OpenMM code with the backbone's topology and positions (N, CA, C; nanometers):
from openmm import Vec3, app, unit

residues = "UNK UNK UNK UNK UNK UNK UNK UNK UNK UNK UNK UNK UNK UNK UNK UNK UNK UNK UNK UNK UNK UNK UNK UNK UNK UNK UNK UNK UNK UNK UNK UNK UNK UNK UNK UNK UNK UNK UNK UNK UNK UNK UNK UNK UNK UNK UNK UNK UNK UNK UNK UNK UNK UNK UNK UNK UNK UNK UNK UNK UNK UNK UNK UNK UNK UNK UNK UNK UNK UNK UNK UNK UNK UNK UNK UNK UNK UNK UNK UNK UNK UNK UNK UNK UNK UNK".split()
positions = [
    Vec3(-1.6335, -5.6186, 6.2670),
    Vec3(-1.5940, -5.4809, 6.2766),
    Vec3(-1.5830, -5.4228, 6.1321),
    Vec3(-1.6443, -5.3098, 6.1140),
    Vec3(-1.6360, -5.2424, 5.9824),
    Vec3(-1.5007, -5.1795, 5.9625),
    Vec3(-1.4518, -5.1883, 5.8347),
    Vec3(-1.3194, -5.1294, 5.8027),
    Vec3(-1.3450, -5.0254, 5.6935),
    Vec3(-1.2689, -4.9133, 5.7108),
    Vec3(-1.2830, -4.7995, 5.6175),
    Vec3(-1.1500, -4.7351, 5.5893),
    Vec3(-1.1186, -4.6984, 5.4659),
    Vec3(-0.9925, -4.6238, 5.4386),
    Vec3(-0.9917, -4.4833, 5.5040),
    Vec3(-0.8723, -4.4372, 5.5334),
    Vec3(-0.8587, -4.3143, 5.6046),
    Vec3(-0.9148, -4.1946, 5.5255),
    Vec3(-0.9028, -4.2013, 5.3949),
    Vec3(-0.9585, -4.0893, 5.3104),
    Vec3(-1.1065, -4.0845, 5.3235),
    Vec3(-1.1727, -4.1993, 5.3232),
    Vec3(-1.3231, -4.1965, 5.3454),
    Vec3(-1.3629, -4.1562, 5.4842),
    Vec3(-1.2781, -4.1921, 5.5832),
    Vec3(-1.3070, -4.1548, 5.7218),
    Vec3(-1.2948, -3.9993, 5.7307),
    Vec3(-1.1960, -3.9452, 5.6701),
    Vec3(-1.1767, -3.7970, 5.6721),
    Vec3(-1.2987, -3.7259, 5.6097),
    Vec3(-1.3495, -3.7836, 5.5038),
    Vec3(-1.4619, -3.7210, 5.4331),
    Vec3(-1.5909, -3.7274, 5.5141),
    Vec3(-1.6111, -3.8461, 5.5779),
    Vec3(-1.7385, -3.8714, 5.6440),
    Vec3(-1.7256, -3.8856, 5.7965),
    Vec3(-1.6288, -3.8205, 5.8514),
    Vec3(-1.5957, -3.8343, 5.9970),
    Vec3(-1.7144, -3.8259, 6.0901),
    Vec3(-1.7878, -3.7180, 6.0851),
    Vec3(-1.8953, -3.6937, 6.1803),
    Vec3(-2.0055, -3.7951, 6.1669),
    Vec3(-2.0417, -3.8319, 6.0458),
    Vec3(-2.1503, -3.9336, 6.0319),
    Vec3(-2.0995, -4.0697, 6.0754),
    Vec3(-1.9728, -4.1019, 6.0549),
    Vec3(-1.9177, -4.2295, 6.1010),
    Vec3(-1.9070, -4.2341, 6.2522),
    Vec3(-1.8708, -4.1275, 6.3141),
    Vec3(-1.8693, -4.1255, 6.4640),
    Vec3(-2.0095, -4.1376, 6.5234),
    Vec3(-2.1073, -4.0764, 6.4559),
    Vec3(-2.2475, -4.0960, 6.4991),
    Vec3(-2.2924, -4.2389, 6.4850),
    Vec3(-2.2456, -4.3030, 6.3714),
    Vec3(-2.2872, -4.4413, 6.3561),
    Vec3(-2.2233, -4.5340, 6.4587),
    Vec3(-2.0981, -4.5101, 6.4956),
    Vec3(-2.0289, -4.5881, 6.5975),
    Vec3(-2.0994, -4.5734, 6.7276),
    Vec3(-2.1377, -4.4527, 6.7623),
    Vec3(-2.2057, -4.4272, 6.8893),
    Vec3(-2.3410, -4.4908, 6.8943),
    Vec3(-2.4153, -4.4863, 6.7840),
    Vec3(-2.5478, -4.5446, 6.7718),
    Vec3(-2.5452, -4.6935, 6.7749),
    Vec3(-2.4543, -4.7547, 6.6966),
    Vec3(-2.4550, -4.8996, 6.6775),
    Vec3(-2.3740, -4.9726, 6.7901),
    Vec3(-2.2887, -4.8928, 6.8557),
    Vec3(-2.2007, -4.9507, 6.9612),
    Vec3(-2.1029, -5.0531, 6.9026),
    Vec3(-2.0747, -5.0453, 6.7754),
    Vec3(-1.9817, -5.1276, 6.7064),
    Vec3(-1.8530, -5.0547, 6.6673),
    Vec3(-1.7364, -5.1052, 6.6992),
    Vec3(-1.6091, -5.0318, 6.6639),
    Vec3(-1.5920, -5.0196, 6.5111),
    Vec3(-1.5031, -4.9286, 6.4717),
    Vec3(-1.4703, -4.9027, 6.3341),
    Vec3(-1.3211, -4.9030, 6.3200),
    Vec3(-1.2678, -4.9699, 6.2206),
    Vec3(-1.1201, -4.9806, 6.1965),
    Vec3(-1.0919, -4.8897, 6.0774),
    Vec3(-1.0050, -4.7940, 6.0995),
    Vec3(-0.9628, -4.7022, 5.9917),
    Vec3(-0.8234, -4.7525, 5.9442),
    Vec3(-0.8123, -4.7693, 5.8106),
    Vec3(-0.6861, -4.8192, 5.7517),
    Vec3(-0.6223, -4.7162, 5.6598),
    Vec3(-0.4932, -4.7327, 5.6453),
    Vec3(-0.4191, -4.6541, 5.5474),
    Vec3(-0.3325, -4.7526, 5.4631),
    Vec3(-0.3546, -4.7485, 5.3369),
    Vec3(-0.2891, -4.8407, 5.2422),
    Vec3(-0.3146, -4.9911, 5.2896),
    Vec3(-0.4336, -5.0200, 5.3356),
    Vec3(-0.4726, -5.1530, 5.3757),
    Vec3(-0.4244, -5.1976, 5.5073),
    Vec3(-0.3482, -5.1151, 5.5843),
    Vec3(-0.2960, -5.1499, 5.7117),
    Vec3(-0.3739, -5.0790, 5.8187),
    Vec3(-0.4053, -5.1436, 5.9293),
    Vec3(-0.4795, -5.0787, 6.0359),
    Vec3(-0.4041, -4.9576, 6.0921),
    Vec3(-0.4792, -4.8508, 6.1048),
    Vec3(-0.4247, -4.7251, 6.1535),
    Vec3(-0.4808, -4.6857, 6.2888),
    Vec3(-0.6138, -4.6872, 6.2955),
    Vec3(-0.6798, -4.6437, 6.4210),
    Vec3(-0.8092, -4.7264, 6.4390),
    Vec3(-0.8395, -4.7567, 6.5597),
    Vec3(-0.9675, -4.8238, 6.5918),
    Vec3(-1.0534, -4.7204, 6.6669),
    Vec3(-1.1708, -4.6925, 6.6136),
    Vec3(-1.2635, -4.5993, 6.6756),
    Vec3(-1.3693, -4.6870, 6.7449),
    Vec3(-1.3792, -4.6694, 6.8696),
    Vec3(-1.4718, -4.7553, 6.9526),
    Vec3(-1.5624, -4.6704, 7.0336),
    Vec3(-1.6885, -4.7110, 7.0625),
    Vec3(-1.7775, -4.6325, 7.1420),
    Vec3(-1.7336, -4.6337, 7.2916),
    Vec3(-1.7739, -4.5306, 7.3616),
    Vec3(-1.7370, -4.5237, 7.5023),
    Vec3(-1.8228, -4.6271, 7.5814),
    Vec3(-1.7529, -4.6955, 7.6668),
    Vec3(-1.8239, -4.7991, 7.7465),
    Vec3(-1.9166, -4.7319, 7.8435),
    Vec3(-2.0283, -4.7966, 7.8694),
    Vec3(-2.1232, -4.7440, 7.9632),
    Vec3(-2.0686, -4.7509, 8.1088),
    Vec3(-1.9703, -4.8341, 8.1297),
    Vec3(-1.9134, -4.8511, 8.2621),
    Vec3(-1.8216, -4.7335, 8.3017),
    Vec3(-1.7737, -4.6575, 8.2040),
    Vec3(-1.6778, -4.5502, 8.2355),
    Vec3(-1.7556, -4.4348, 8.2929),
    Vec3(-1.7216, -4.3949, 8.4115),
    Vec3(-1.7868, -4.2782, 8.4737),
    Vec3(-1.7244, -4.1457, 8.4294),
    Vec3(-1.8049, -4.0576, 8.3845),
    Vec3(-1.7576, -3.9284, 8.3371),
    Vec3(-1.7638, -3.8321, 8.4604),
    Vec3(-1.6515, -3.7805, 8.4965),
    Vec3(-1.6425, -3.6896, 8.6110),
    Vec3(-1.6625, -3.5471, 8.5644),
    Vec3(-1.7579, -3.4783, 8.6225),
    Vec3(-1.7874, -3.3424, 8.5778),
    Vec3(-1.6786, -3.2441, 8.6265),
    Vec3(-1.6293, -3.2672, 8.7492),
    Vec3(-1.5230, -3.1760, 8.7997),
    Vec3(-1.4193, -3.2584, 8.8783),
    Vec3(-1.3331, -3.3268, 8.8046),
    Vec3(-1.2374, -3.4159, 8.8729),
    Vec3(-1.1322, -3.3440, 8.9550),
    Vec3(-1.1075, -3.2149, 8.9307),
    Vec3(-1.0070, -3.1378, 9.0038),
    Vec3(-1.0669, -3.0487, 9.1103),
    Vec3(-1.2006, -3.0584, 9.1325),
    Vec3(-1.2697, -2.9728, 9.2286),
    Vec3(-1.2042, -2.9856, 9.3652),
    Vec3(-1.1684, -2.8698, 9.4202),
    Vec3(-1.1140, -2.8674, 9.5560),
    Vec3(-0.9600, -2.8958, 9.5576),
    Vec3(-0.8967, -2.9159, 9.4459),
    Vec3(-0.7594, -2.9492, 9.4432),
    Vec3(-0.6667, -2.8339, 9.3999),
    Vec3(-0.7274, -2.7230, 9.3587),
    Vec3(-0.6460, -2.6112, 9.3174),
    Vec3(-0.6459, -2.5023, 9.4220),
    Vec3(-0.5264, -2.4571, 9.4567),
    Vec3(-0.5067, -2.3506, 9.5524),
    Vec3(-0.4344, -2.2404, 9.4865),
    Vec3(-0.4817, -2.1125, 9.5050),
    Vec3(-0.4019, -2.0058, 9.4495),
    Vec3(-0.3584, -1.9097, 9.5586),
    Vec3(-0.2445, -1.8482, 9.5349),
    Vec3(-0.1799, -1.7568, 9.6324),
    Vec3(-0.1890, -1.6188, 9.5787),
    Vec3(-0.2616, -1.5362, 9.6526),
    Vec3(-0.2690, -1.3910, 9.6184),
    Vec3(-0.3529, -1.3656, 9.4944),
    Vec3(-0.3207, -1.2507, 9.4341),
    Vec3(-0.3995, -1.2088, 9.3172),
    Vec3(-0.3329, -1.2685, 9.1917),
    Vec3(-0.4121, -1.3545, 9.1241),
    Vec3(-0.3561, -1.4278, 9.0103),
    Vec3(-0.3586, -1.3449, 8.8826),
    Vec3(-0.4130, -1.2245, 8.8825),
    Vec3(-0.4177, -1.1416, 8.7615),
    Vec3(-0.3098, -1.0381, 8.7618),
    Vec3(-0.2585, -0.9952, 8.8780),
    Vec3(-0.1597, -0.8867, 8.8802),
    Vec3(-0.0210, -0.9508, 8.8511),
    Vec3(0.0735, -0.8662, 8.8098),
    Vec3(0.2119, -0.9110, 8.7820),
    Vec3(0.2756, -0.9658, 8.9118),
    Vec3(0.3734, -1.0567, 8.8968),
    Vec3(0.4465, -1.1057, 9.0103),
    Vec3(0.5407, -1.0013, 9.0664),
    Vec3(0.5928, -0.9159, 8.9811),
    Vec3(0.6885, -0.8180, 9.0218),
    Vec3(0.6228, -0.6783, 9.0316),
    Vec3(0.6596, -0.6027, 9.1366),
    Vec3(0.6209, -0.4613, 9.1405),
    Vec3(0.7351, -0.3889, 9.0787),
    Vec3(0.7137, -0.3271, 8.9639),
    Vec3(0.8261, -0.2715, 8.8883),
    Vec3(0.8717, -0.1377, 8.9507),
    Vec3(0.8040, -0.0853, 9.0505),
    Vec3(0.8494, 0.0364, 9.1224),
    Vec3(0.9633, 0.0032, 9.2078),
    Vec3(0.9547, -0.1054, 9.2860),
    Vec3(1.0635, -0.1331, 9.3786),
    Vec3(1.1287, -0.2695, 9.3532),
    Vec3(1.0857, -0.3404, 9.2472),
    Vec3(1.1451, -0.4682, 9.2067),
    Vec3(1.1354, -0.5790, 9.3137),
    Vec3(1.0366, -0.5774, 9.4014),
    Vec3(1.0255, -0.6802, 9.5033),
    Vec3(0.9035, -0.7717, 9.4685),
    Vec3(0.9180, -0.8991, 9.4993),
    Vec3(0.8042, -0.9895, 9.4749),
    Vec3(0.6960, -0.9607, 9.5742),
    Vec3(0.5735, -0.9652, 9.5283),
    Vec3(0.4587, -0.9504, 9.6205),
    Vec3(0.3917, -1.0848, 9.6298),
    Vec3(0.3923, -1.1459, 9.7465),
    Vec3(0.3227, -1.2694, 9.7676),
    Vec3(0.2754, -1.2815, 9.9076),
    Vec3(0.1847, -1.3735, 9.9260),
    Vec3(0.1244, -1.3960, 10.0602),
    Vec3(0.1893, -1.5223, 10.1208),
    Vec3(0.1843, -1.5348, 10.2510),
    Vec3(0.2344, -1.6512, 10.3195),
    Vec3(0.1379, -1.7629, 10.3279),
    Vec3(0.0104, -1.7353, 10.2946),
    Vec3(-0.0899, -1.8412, 10.3029),
    Vec3(-0.1868, -1.8285, 10.1845),
    Vec3(-0.2495, -1.9380, 10.1457),
    Vec3(-0.3407, -1.9343, 10.0378),
    Vec3(-0.4649, -1.8511, 10.0721),
    Vec3(-0.5120, -1.7738, 9.9764),
    Vec3(-0.6293, -1.6907, 9.9946),
    Vec3(-0.7572, -1.7665, 9.9820),
    Vec3(-0.7577, -1.8674, 9.8909),
    Vec3(-0.8811, -1.9382, 9.8677),
    Vec3(-0.8510, -2.0673, 9.8032),
    Vec3(-0.9380, -2.1643, 9.8216),
    Vec3(-0.9345, -2.2930, 9.7537),
    Vec3(-1.0496, -2.2888, 9.6563),
    Vec3(-1.0242, -2.3156, 9.5310),
    Vec3(-1.1282, -2.3124, 9.4268),
    Vec3(-1.2207, -2.4281, 9.4513),
    Vec3(-1.3457, -2.4010, 9.4655),
    Vec3(-1.4516, -2.5019, 9.4944),
    Vec3(-1.5315, -2.5322, 9.3686),
] * unit.nanometer
topology = app.Topology()
chain = topology.addChain("A")
for resn in residues:
    res = topology.addResidue(resn, chain)
    for name in ("N", "CA", "C"):
        topology.addAtom(name, app.Element.getBySymbol(name[0]), res)
């Protein structure tokens, strides 16, 4: 595993991240000679979910209007959800 001081990592961050991704070898970042962070490539086994919350969000009524009607100071809400975000 390659080791690099934090100051050098800060200076060359993007190129070092690209190197880790390309070589699939982790990188150890140190501060004053002590390990600080381990930068490792993402495992091929980890599935990336495009929409992990799809179908799980429900909204009630108009989400853009205020909750209070300032003319009569009563809450405006519906008794059932209007839509499930797909």
